[in-house]
C-alpha positions as CSV (number, residue, x, y, z in Angstrom):
1,M,-72.6,40.8,22.4
2,P,-75.7,39.4,24.1
3,V,-78.7,41.8,24.3
4,T,-80.2,42.8,27.6
5,T,-83.9,42.1,27.7
6,S,-86.2,44.5,29.6
7,Y,-89.5,45.0,27.7
8,P,-91.7,42.5,25.8
9,G,-90.9,42.6,22.2
10,I,-88.4,41.7,19.5
11,Y,-84.7,41.9,20.0
12,I,-81.9,41.6,17.3
13,E,-78.5,40.1,18.1
14,E,-75.8,40.0,15.5
15,L,-73.7,36.8,15.8
16,P,-70.1,36.5,14.6
17,S,-69.6,34.2,11.7
18,N,-67.9,30.9,12.4
19,A,-67.1,30.4,8.7
20,H,-63.5,30.8,7.6
21,T,-62.0,30.8,4.2
22,I,-58.5,29.9,2.8
23,T,-57.0,32.3,0.4
24,A,-54.9,30.7,-2.3
25,A,-51.2,31.7,-1.9
26,P,-49.3,33.2,-4.8
27,T,-47.1,30.7,-6.7
28,S,-44.7,32.7,-8.9
29,I,-43.2,35.5,-6.9
30,T,-39.6,35.2,-8.1
31,V,-36.4,36.3,-6.3
32,F,-33.2,37.1,-8.2
33,V,-30.0,37.0,-6.3
34,G,-26.7,38.1,-7.9
35,Y,-24.4,40.9,-8.9
36,T,-26.1,44.0,-10.2
37,H,-24.9,47.2,-11.8
38,P,-21.7,48.2,-9.9
39,F,-22.3,51.9,-10.2
40,K,-26.0,52.4,-10.5
41,T,-27.5,50.1,-7.9
42,Q,-29.3,52.1,-5.4
43,A,-29.2,49.6,-2.5
44,F,-27.0,46.5,-2.3
45,N,-27.9,43.4,-0.3
46,T,-31.6,44.6,0.0
47,A,-34.6,42.8,-1.4
48,V,-36.3,45.3,-3.7
49,E,-39.8,44.6,-5.0
50,L,-40.4,45.0,-8.8
51,F,-43.4,44.7,-11.1
52,S,-41.7,45.5,-14.4
53,F,-38.2,45.8,-16.0
54,T,-38.6,49.5,-16.0
55,E,-38.7,49.4,-12.2
56,Y,-35.5,47.3,-12.3
57,E,-33.8,49.9,-14.5
58,T,-34.8,52.6,-11.9
59,N,-33.5,50.7,-8.9
60,F,-30.5,48.8,-10.4
61,G,-29.4,50.7,-13.5
62,G,-30.7,48.2,-16.1
63,L,-28.5,46.2,-18.6
64,Y,-24.8,46.7,-18.8
65,S,-21.9,45.2,-20.8
66,S,-18.9,43.8,-19.0
67,N,-16.4,41.0,-19.4
68,E,-15.1,41.5,-15.8
69,V,-18.4,42.0,-13.8
70,S,-21.2,39.5,-14.0
71,N,-24.3,41.0,-15.6
72,H,-26.5,37.9,-15.6
73,V,-29.1,39.3,-13.2
74,A,-30.1,42.3,-15.4
75,Y,-30.7,40.0,-18.4
76,A,-32.5,37.3,-16.3
77,V,-34.9,39.9,-14.9
78,N,-35.6,41.2,-18.4
79,E,-36.2,37.7,-19.7
80,F,-38.5,36.9,-16.7
81,F,-40.9,39.8,-17.5
82,L,-40.7,39.2,-21.2
83,N,-41.8,35.6,-20.8
84,G,-44.7,36.1,-18.5
85,G,-43.4,37.1,-15.1
86,S,-45.1,39.9,-13.2
87,H,-43.9,40.0,-9.6
88,A,-40.2,39.8,-8.5
89,Y,-37.7,40.8,-5.9
90,V,-34.0,41.4,-6.6
91,V,-31.2,41.2,-4.1
92,G,-28.3,43.0,-5.7
93,L,-24.8,42.0,-4.7
94,Q,-21.9,44.4,-5.1
95,P,-19.1,43.2,-7.4
96,K,-15.7,43.2,-5.8
97,Y,-12.1,42.9,-7.0
98,N,-9.8,39.9,-6.6
99,G,-12.5,37.3,-5.8
100,A,-11.8,37.3,-2.0
101,A,-13.6,38.3,1.1
102,G,-12.8,41.9,2.1
103,S,-11.9,42.9,-1.4
104,P,-12.7,46.5,-2.4
105,P,-15.8,47.1,-4.7
106,V,-15.2,47.4,-8.4
107,A,-14.3,51.0,-9.1
108,A,-15.5,53.2,-12.0
109,A,-13.1,54.1,-14.8
110,T,-12.1,57.7,-15.4
111,A,-10.8,60.0,-18.1
112,T,-9.3,63.5,-17.6
113,I,-9.3,66.3,-20.0
114,A,-7.7,69.7,-19.0
115,G,-8.0,68.8,-15.4
116,I,-11.7,67.9,-15.6
117,E,-12.2,64.3,-14.4
118,F,-15.0,62.3,-16.0
119,T,-16.1,59.2,-14.2
120,A,-17.9,56.4,-16.2
121,L,-21.2,55.2,-15.0
122,E,-20.9,52.0,-17.0
123,P,-18.2,49.3,-17.1
124,V,-15.8,50.0,-20.0
125,D,-13.9,46.8,-20.3
126,A,-16.2,45.2,-22.9
127,T,-17.6,48.4,-24.5
128,P,-15.2,51.4,-24.6
129,M,-16.3,54.9,-23.6
130,T,-14.9,58.1,-25.0
131,V,-15.2,61.8,-24.2
132,T,-14.6,64.4,-26.9
133,V,-14.3,68.1,-26.2
134,D,-14.4,70.4,-29.2
135,N,-15.9,73.5,-30.8
136,L,-14.0,75.7,-28.3
137,K,-15.1,79.3,-27.7
138,E,-14.3,82.3,-25.6
139,S,-16.9,83.4,-23.1
140,V,-15.5,86.9,-23.3
141,S,-14.3,88.0,-26.7
142,G,-10.6,88.6,-26.9
143,S,-9.9,87.1,-23.4
144,G,-8.1,84.1,-24.8
145,N,-9.9,81.9,-22.3
146,L,-11.4,79.0,-24.2
147,D,-14.0,78.1,-21.5
148,I,-17.0,77.2,-23.6
149,A,-17.1,73.8,-25.5
150,D,-19.3,71.0,-26.9
151,I,-18.8,67.7,-25.0
152,Q,-19.8,64.4,-26.5
153,I,-19.8,61.0,-24.6
154,V,-19.9,57.8,-26.7
155,Y,-20.6,54.4,-25.3
156,G,-21.4,51.7,-27.8
157,T,-24.6,52.8,-29.6
158,R,-25.4,55.4,-26.9
159,V,-24.3,59.0,-27.6
160,E,-24.8,62.0,-25.4
161,T,-24.0,65.5,-26.7
162,Y,-23.9,68.7,-24.6
163,R,-23.4,71.9,-26.5
164,G,-22.3,75.2,-25.1
165,V,-21.0,73.8,-21.8
166,K,-19.2,76.4,-19.6
167,I,-16.1,75.4,-17.7
168,Q,-16.5,78.5,-15.5
169,P,-17.9,80.2,-13.6
170,A,-19.7,77.7,-11.3
171,T,-22.7,80.0,-10.9
172,D,-23.6,79.9,-14.6
173,A,-26.6,77.8,-15.6
174,A,-24.5,76.2,-18.4
175,F,-21.8,75.2,-15.9
176,I,-20.5,71.7,-16.5
177,D,-21.6,70.4,-13.1
178,K,-25.2,71.5,-13.8
179,R,-25.3,70.3,-17.4
180,I,-23.7,66.9,-17.0
181,G,-24.0,66.2,-13.3
182,T,-21.9,65.1,-10.4
183,Q,-21.9,62.0,-8.3
184,A,-24.2,63.7,-5.8
185,Q,-26.6,64.8,-8.6
186,Q,-26.4,62.6,-11.7
187,I,-27.8,64.0,-14.9
188,S,-26.0,62.1,-17.6
189,S,-26.6,58.4,-17.7
190,L,-23.1,57.8,-18.8
191,V,-20.7,59.9,-16.8
192,T,-20.3,62.3,-13.9
193,V,-17.8,65.1,-13.5
194,K,-15.7,65.9,-10.6
195,P,-17.3,68.6,-8.4
196,A,-15.9,72.0,-8.7
197,V,-13.8,73.5,-5.9
198,G,-14.4,77.1,-5.3
199,P,-16.0,79.4,-7.8
200,N,-14.6,77.4,-10.8
201,Y,-12.3,74.6,-11.8
202,G,-9.5,77.0,-12.2
203,V,-8.6,75.6,-15.7
204,T,-9.5,76.3,-19.3
205,I,-9.5,73.8,-22.1
206,P,-6.3,73.9,-24.2
207,A,-6.9,74.7,-27.9
208,Q,-5.5,71.3,-29.0
209,A,-8.4,69.5,-27.2
210,G,-10.6,70.3,-30.2
211,T,-8.5,68.0,-32.4
212,T,-7.8,65.2,-29.9
213,K,-9.9,62.8,-27.8
214,A,-9.0,62.6,-24.1
215,Q,-5.8,64.5,-25.1
216,G,-5.0,61.5,-27.4
217,S,-3.8,59.2,-24.7
218,P,-6.0,57.3,-25.4
219,A,-9.6,58.2,-26.2
220,N,-11.0,55.5,-24.0
221,F,-11.6,55.7,-20.3
222,V,-9.0,54.1,-18.1
223,E,-9.7,51.5,-15.4
224,N,-7.5,51.1,-12.3
225,I,-7.7,47.4,-11.9
226,P,-5.7,45.9,-9.0
227,A,-3.3,43.1,-9.7
228,G,-4.8,39.6,-9.5
229,F,-8.3,40.7,-10.5
230,T,-10.7,37.8,-10.9
231,T,-14.4,37.5,-11.7
232,T,-15.0,34.5,-9.5
233,F,-18.4,34.5,-7.7
234,L,-17.9,35.0,-3.9
235,A,-19.8,32.4,-2.0
236,Q,-19.8,34.7,1.0
237,D,-21.9,37.3,-0.9
238,F,-24.6,34.7,-1.6
239,D,-24.4,33.1,1.8
240,A,-25.2,36.5,3.4
241,A,-28.3,36.8,1.2
242,F,-29.5,33.3,2.3
243,E,-28.9,33.7,6.0
244,A,-31.6,33.9,8.7
245,D,-32.9,37.4,9.2
246,S,-31.4,38.7,6.0
247,S,-33.4,41.2,4.0
248,L,-34.7,38.4,1.8
249,D,-35.6,36.2,4.7
250,K,-37.7,38.9,6.2
251,L,-40.1,38.9,3.2
252,H,-43.4,37.3,4.0
253,I,-43.6,35.1,0.9
254,F,-41.8,34.3,-2.3
255,N,-42.0,31.1,-4.4
256,I,-39.0,30.9,-6.8
257,I,-35.3,31.6,-6.4
258,V,-32.9,32.3,-9.3
259,V,-29.2,32.8,-9.1
260,P,-28.6,33.6,-12.8
261,G,-25.4,32.3,-14.4
262,V,-24.1,30.7,-11.2
263,A,-23.0,27.1,-11.4
264,D,-21.3,26.6,-8.0
265,N,-22.1,23.7,-5.7
266,G,-21.6,25.8,-2.5
267,I,-23.9,28.6,-3.7
268,W,-26.5,26.0,-5.0
269,S,-26.5,24.3,-1.6
270,A,-27.0,27.5,0.3
271,A,-29.9,28.5,-2.0
272,L,-31.6,25.1,-1.8
273,A,-31.3,24.9,2.0
274,F,-32.8,28.4,2.2
275,A,-35.6,27.4,-0.3
276,E,-36.5,24.3,1.8
277,R,-36.8,26.4,4.9
278,R,-39.0,29.0,3.1
279,R,-41.0,26.6,0.9
280,A,-39.6,28.0,-2.3
281,F,-38.2,26.4,-5.5
282,V,-34.8,27.1,-7.1
283,I,-34.2,27.2,-10.8
284,L,-30.6,26.4,-11.6
285,D,-28.4,27.2,-14.6
286,P,-25.9,24.8,-16.0
287,P,-22.2,25.4,-16.2
288,L,-21.0,26.8,-19.5
289,L,-20.4,23.7,-21.6
290,D,-16.9,24.2,-23.1
291,V,-17.1,21.3,-25.6
292,A,-18.4,21.4,-29.1
293,D,-20.4,18.2,-29.1
294,P,-23.4,18.0,-26.7
295,D,-22.8,14.3,-26.1
296,P,-24.5,13.3,-22.8
297,T,-21.1,12.2,-21.3
298,N,-19.7,15.6,-21.9
299,V,-22.7,17.3,-20.4
300,L,-22.6,15.2,-17.3
301,T,-18.9,15.7,-16.9
302,S,-19.3,19.5,-17.2
303,I,-22.2,19.6,-14.7
304,G,-20.8,17.1,-12.3
305,K,-17.1,18.1,-12.4
306,D,-17.1,20.1,-9.1
307,F,-19.5,17.8,-7.2
308,D,-18.1,15.1,-5.0
309,D,-21.4,13.7,-3.8
310,G,-23.3,13.3,-7.1
311,L,-24.4,15.7,-9.7
312,F,-26.6,18.0,-7.6
313,P,-27.2,18.8,-4.0
314,P,-30.0,16.3,-3.0
315,S,-33.0,18.6,-2.7
316,P,-36.5,18.2,-4.1
317,N,-36.8,22.0,-4.1
318,G,-34.9,22.7,-7.3
319,A,-34.5,21.9,-11.0
320,L,-31.7,22.4,-13.5
321,Y,-32.2,23.5,-17.1
322,F,-29.8,23.0,-20.0
323,P,-28.3,24.6,-22.2
324,Y,-27.6,28.3,-22.6
325,L,-29.6,30.2,-25.2
326,K,-28.6,32.4,-28.1
327,A,-30.0,35.9,-28.1
328,T,-29.5,39.4,-29.5
329,D,-28.2,41.7,-26.8
330,P,-30.8,44.5,-26.5
331,L,-28.0,46.8,-25.2
332,T,-25.4,46.4,-27.9
333,G,-27.2,44.6,-30.7
334,D,-24.5,41.9,-30.7
335,Q,-25.1,38.2,-30.5
336,T,-24.7,36.7,-27.1
337,E,-25.3,33.6,-25.0
338,L,-27.6,33.8,-21.9
339,P,-28.3,31.3,-19.1
340,P,-31.8,29.8,-19.2
341,S,-33.1,30.5,-15.7
342,G,-34.6,33.9,-16.3
343,Y,-36.6,32.6,-19.3
344,V,-37.7,29.5,-17.4
345,A,-38.9,31.5,-14.4
346,G,-41.1,33.6,-16.7
347,I,-42.5,30.3,-18.1
348,Y,-43.3,29.1,-14.6
349,A,-45.2,32.3,-13.9
350,K,-47.1,32.2,-17.3
351,T,-48.0,28.6,-16.8
352,D,-49.2,29.2,-13.2
353,L,-51.5,32.0,-14.5
354,N,-52.9,30.2,-17.5
355,R,-53.1,26.6,-16.3
356,G,-52.3,26.4,-12.6
357,V,-49.2,25.5,-10.5
358,W,-50.2,21.8,-11.0
359,K,-49.5,22.0,-14.7
360,A,-45.9,21.1,-15.7
361,P,-44.1,24.3,-16.9
362,A,-43.0,22.5,-20.1
363,G,-44.2,21.4,-23.5
364,L,-44.8,22.8,-26.9
365,E,-46.9,25.7,-25.5
366,T,-43.9,27.1,-23.5
367,V,-42.3,29.0,-26.4
368,L,-39.5,31.2,-25.1
369,L,-39.5,34.8,-26.2
370,G,-36.3,36.8,-26.7
371,T,-34.1,34.0,-27.9
372,R,-32.8,32.7,-31.2
373,G,-32.6,29.1,-30.0
374,V,-30.3,27.0,-28.0
375,V,-26.6,27.3,-28.5
376,Q,-25.3,25.0,-31.2
377,R,-23.2,22.9,-28.7
378,G,-26.3,22.3,-26.6
379,R,-28.6,21.0,-29.3
380,M,-30.3,17.7,-28.3
381,T,-31.5,14.6,-30.0
382,D,-34.2,12.4,-28.5
383,M,-31.6,9.8,-27.4
384,R,-29.3,12.3,-25.9
385,Q,-32.1,14.0,-24.0
386,G,-33.2,10.6,-22.8
387,T,-29.9,10.2,-21.0
388,L,-30.1,13.6,-19.3
389,N,-33.8,13.4,-18.5
390,L,-33.3,10.3,-16.4
391,I,-30.9,12.1,-14.0
392,G,-32.9,15.3,-13.8
393,V,-31.4,17.6,-16.4
394,N,-34.3,19.4,-18.1
395,C,-33.5,20.3,-21.7
396,L,-34.5,23.3,-23.7
397,R,-35.1,22.3,-27.3
398,T,-35.8,24.1,-30.6
399,F,-38.4,22.4,-32.8
400,P,-39.1,23.4,-36.5
401,G,-42.3,25.4,-36.8
402,V,-42.7,25.8,-33.0
403,G,-39.7,27.6,-31.6
404,T,-37.6,27.0,-28.5
405,V,-39.5,25.4,-25.6
406,V,-38.9,24.0,-22.2
407,F,-38.9,20.2,-22.7
408,G,-38.4,18.8,-19.2
409,A,-40.1,19.0,-15.8
410,R,-38.0,16.9,-13.4
411,S,-36.5,18.0,-10.1
412,L,-33.0,17.5,-8.8
413,V,-33.9,14.3,-7.0
414,T,-35.1,12.4,-10.1
415,A,-32.5,9.7,-9.8
416,N,-32.9,9.3,-6.0
417,P,-35.4,6.6,-5.1
418,A,-35.8,8.0,-1.6
419,F,-37.5,11.1,-3.2
420,E,-39.5,9.4,-5.9
421,Q,-42.7,11.2,-4.8
422,W,-41.1,14.6,-5.7
423,R,-39.7,13.6,-9.1
424,Y,-41.7,16.1,-11.0
425,V,-41.5,19.9,-10.7
426,P,-45.3,20.5,-10.6
427,V,-45.9,17.9,-7.9
428,R,-43.4,19.5,-5.6
429,R,-44.7,23.0,-6.3
430,T,-48.3,22.0,-5.8
431,A,-47.5,20.7,-2.4
432,M,-45.7,23.9,-1.4
433,F,-48.6,25.9,-2.8
434,I,-51.1,24.0,-0.5
435,E,-48.7,24.4,2.4
436,D,-48.4,28.2,2.0
437,S,-52.1,28.6,1.5
438,L,-52.9,26.7,4.7
439,Y,-50.1,28.3,6.7
440,D,-51.3,31.9,5.8
441,S,-55.0,31.2,6.4
442,L,-55.3,29.1,9.5
443,G,-53.9,31.5,12.0
444,W,-57.4,32.1,13.4
445,A,-57.3,28.6,15.0
446,V,-54.4,29.5,17.3
447,F,-55.6,29.6,21.0
448,E,-59.1,28.3,20.1
449,P,-60.4,25.6,22.5
450,N,-58.9,22.4,21.3
451,D,-62.0,20.2,20.9
452,E,-64.5,18.9,18.4
453,P,-65.9,22.3,17.4
454,L,-62.5,23.5,16.4
455,W,-61.7,20.2,14.6
456,F,-65.0,20.5,12.7
457,A,-64.3,24.1,11.7
458,L,-60.8,23.1,10.5
459,R,-62.1,20.1,8.6
460,T,-64.7,22.2,6.9
461,T,-62.4,25.1,6.0
462,V,-59.7,22.9,4.6
463,T,-62.1,20.6,2.8
464,N,-63.8,23.6,1.1
465,F,-60.4,24.8,-0.1
466,M,-59.3,21.4,-1.4
467,L,-62.7,21.0,-3.1
468,A,-62.2,24.3,-4.9
469,L,-58.8,23.1,-6.2
470,F,-60.4,19.8,-7.3
471,K,-63.0,21.6,-9.4
472,Q,-60.1,23.5,-11.1
473,G,-58.5,20.2,-12.1
474,A,-55.6,20.3,-9.6
475,F,-55.8,16.7,-8.5
476,Q,-55.9,13.2,-10.0
477,G,-59.2,11.4,-9.5
478,S,-62.8,11.7,-10.7
479,T,-64.4,12.3,-7.3
480,P,-63.3,14.4,-4.3
481,S,-62.8,11.2,-2.2
482,Q,-60.3,10.0,-4.8
483,A,-58.6,13.3,-5.1
484,F,-58.0,14.4,-1.5
485,R,-58.6,13.6,2.1
486,V,-58.8,15.9,5.2
487,Q,-58.7,14.5,8.7
488,C,-58.9,16.5,12.0
489,D,-60.5,14.6,14.8
490,S,-59.6,12.4,17.8
491,S,-57.7,10.0,15.6
492,T,-55.2,12.7,14.6
493,T,-55.2,14.7,17.8
494,T,-54.8,12.6,20.9
495,Q,-55.2,13.6,24.5
496,D,-51.5,14.0,24.9
497,D,-51.5,16.4,21.9
498,I,-54.4,18.3,23.5
499,N,-52.4,18.5,26.8
500,N,-49.4,19.9,24.8
501,G,-51.6,22.5,23.0
502,I,-51.3,20.7,19.6
503,V,-54.0,20.1,17.0
504,N,-53.1,17.9,14.0
505,I,-54.6,18.2,10.6
506,V,-53.8,15.6,8.0
507,V,-54.2,16.8,4.4
508,A,-53.5,14.3,1.6
509,F,-53.9,14.8,-2.1
510,A,-53.5,12.8,-5.3
511,P,-51.1,14.9,-7.5
512,L,-51.3,15.3,-11.2
513,K,-48.2,13.9,-12.8
514,P,-47.3,15.0,-16.4
515,A,-47.8,12.6,-19.3
516,E,-44.1,12.5,-19.9
517,F,-44.0,9.6,-22.3
518,V,-46.8,9.2,-24.9
519,V,-46.7,5.6,-26.1
520,I,-48.6,4.8,-29.3
521,K,-49.4,1.1,-29.9
522,I,-50.2,0.0,-33.4
523,A,-51.4,-3.4,-34.4
524,Q,-52.9,-4.9,-37.5
525,L,-56.4,-6.2,-37.7
526,A,-55.7,-9.5,-39.5
527,G,-58.4,-11.7,-41.1
528,Q,-61.2,-9.2,-41.0
529,V,-63.8,-9.6,-43.8
530,Q,-64.8,-6.4,-45.3
531,S,-68.6,-6.0,-45.9
């Protein structure tokens, strides 16, 4: 504030700085939307921030095996962090029976031994779970009550053994509730037991339980699956996640959206519309190709079979990658096939960090980790990829001595001449990066006097930001004037704009486009005399 002068001498007045800076926005915060662990997810339909797969396991229960419940999200998040991702949000959707709105959530399987109900914390349709009760003992010698036992739970390669478990009394430290856990206080990672009623369960284990599993009828847990059960993705579940004022919509910023394993035009359209509104980019998975030969005609038929208005929803804010990848399931050790989106999202993040968002997330340097290559029916030749590339299907390819890499960088609007400027993934993502950076850093200009001093400050601030990007190699051109232009003056902001409270800034840039086709021209030097 101005000083008040009263005596002859020196006065010091500190002036506020008129300089403003623009902070570069993040580029690879990735959102995963889809069905998560049906029994271990802590909060459904809520965007949860994660910085590692360990945090995913804590909040969503980690990997699980199921033929009935989609488990693509868990694997996609794991692949994202494995391949270079570092910051994510997950919106877990709750699996439901019967594939219809209002259907009940998928229920856990149970097994009962001597009146004690064990409830599985994992789906058991693909990997059976068994409970064995043996080594029976009397807590009081000569009582005839076999109320101490060893309990073993087996699920795939995971085994939990609890020795000296007491069936009664409930006050004992070795009581089954306290050793294995209940729904209210889970201890085992595989099962819970039904809470005791009164001082004890009121039952003892029959002697024959030591020689049978689950009383022999059968050893596996039993699921109560309603008639007509289906595994169809419910568009309503995804629509809710992409609605205005949803938990996801309330996040300040995110850059990439992944719906792992989903190839549904309705869900794709909802995700892309949401991404356009929030300046994000959607990585899409292909349908499972059910033909043995990856002929382009078959690929196009598989991808386009459900779409009436072309192969993809017409949006520049998305890209599709093909095919699925072979991998060793870290949960079961079995060979499996996984959709590519989680891997590719990790490559996006890694490329952004190492090279910048303006570099195409593709090429021989984008070796995918955690895969044994593309599925056999998705192997490409140069000619076959050429057909798919021209309509915006980005192929993953395995090259000898290199590995499996992302070998395409085209958006969904590649074949649409109206969107030619957004043909390439890095061009579209660079534009959104600049938009986010300016949007988040120019709030200081709101309500400032709309005249030349403000225009000059805006020009200076934005020019400094664009110049910094130019020096990092973000734009085409050898000089700043060739690479970008910033205008904010009376030519962009008219008196009518001023009267309406509007100031206009025009920011143009020359994007870097990938050298997609390297052409080598060879000619003979004929008639040359050697000296």
